[in-house]
C-alpha positions in Angstrom: 6.3 -22.5 -9.3 8.2 -20.0 -7.1 12.0 -20.3 -7.6 13.0 -17.2 -5.7 15.5 -17.5 -2.9 15.1 -15.7 0.5 16.7 -12.3 -0.4 14.7 -12.1 -3.7 11.5 -13.0 -1.9 12.0 -10.4 0.8 12.8 -7.7 -1.8 9.7 -8.7 -3.9 7.4 -8.3 -0.9 9.0 -5.1 0.4 8.5 -3.6 -3.1 4.9 -4.7 -3.1 4.4 -3.2 0.4 5.9 0.1 -0.7 3.7 0.3 -3.8 0.3 -0.3 -2.4 -0.3 -4.0 -2.7 -2.2 -4.1 0.6 -4.7 -6.8 -0.2 -2.1 -9.0 -1.8 0.3 -8.6 1.1 -2.4 -9.4 3.6 -3.1 -12.6 1.8 0.6 -13.5 1.4 1.3 -12.8 5.1 -1.5 -15.2 6.1 -0.2 -17.9 3.7 3.4 -17.5 4.7 2.5 -17.6 8.5 0.6 -20.8 7.9 3.4 -22.4 5.8 6.0 -21.3 8.4 4.1 -23.4 10.9 4.0 -26.5 8.6 0.6 -25.7 6.9 -0.3 -25.7 3.2 -1.1 -22.0 2.9 -4.7 -22.6 2.1 -6.7 -23.6 -0.9 -6.2 -21.6 -4.2 -8.9 -23.2 -6.3 -10.6 -26.6 -7.0 -8.9 -28.6 -9.7 -10.9 -30.1 -12.7 -11.2 -33.3 -10.7 -12.7 -31.5 -7.7 -9.5 -31.8 -5.6 -8.2 -28.8 -3.7 -5.1 -27.1 -5.2 -3.3 -25.6 -2.2 -0.7 -22.7 -2.2 2.3 -24.7 -0.9 1.8 -27.6 -3.3 1.3 -25.4 -6.3 3.7 -22.5 -5.7 6.3 -23.7 -3.2 6.7 -27.5 -3.4 10.4 -27.5 -2.6 10.3 -24.9 0.2 10.8 -25.9 3.8 9.0 -24.4 6.8 12.3 -22.6 7.6 12.1 -20.7 4.3 8.8 -19.2 5.3 10.0 -18.6 8.8 13.0 -16.7 7.7 11.1 -14.6 5.1 8.5 -13.7 7.8 11.3 -12.8 10.3 13.1 -10.6 7.8 9.9 -8.8 6.8 8.8 -8.4 10.4 5.7 -10.6 9.8 4.2 -12.5 12.8 4.3 -16.2 12.2 4.6 -17.7 15.7 1.2 -18.4 17.3 0.8 -16.5 20.5 1.6 -18.6 23.6 -1.4 -19.3 25.9 
């Protein structure tokens, strides 16, 4: 479970961006954008009982949408869906 606060989370991902974690950052950006909009961040794996284990439930059960919105904003990651 992720117990990081917003500043720690931002620093963690800035460090990862600076040190070449492109594929991980790409995945995290998609998950955070989804969770910033109230989603579950997507499936991580299937549990032993065949149920889906999703990112938000497994890693961030106590984090609100606003947590992900603020992290995205501070990192300059797009999370708002483009208006039509």
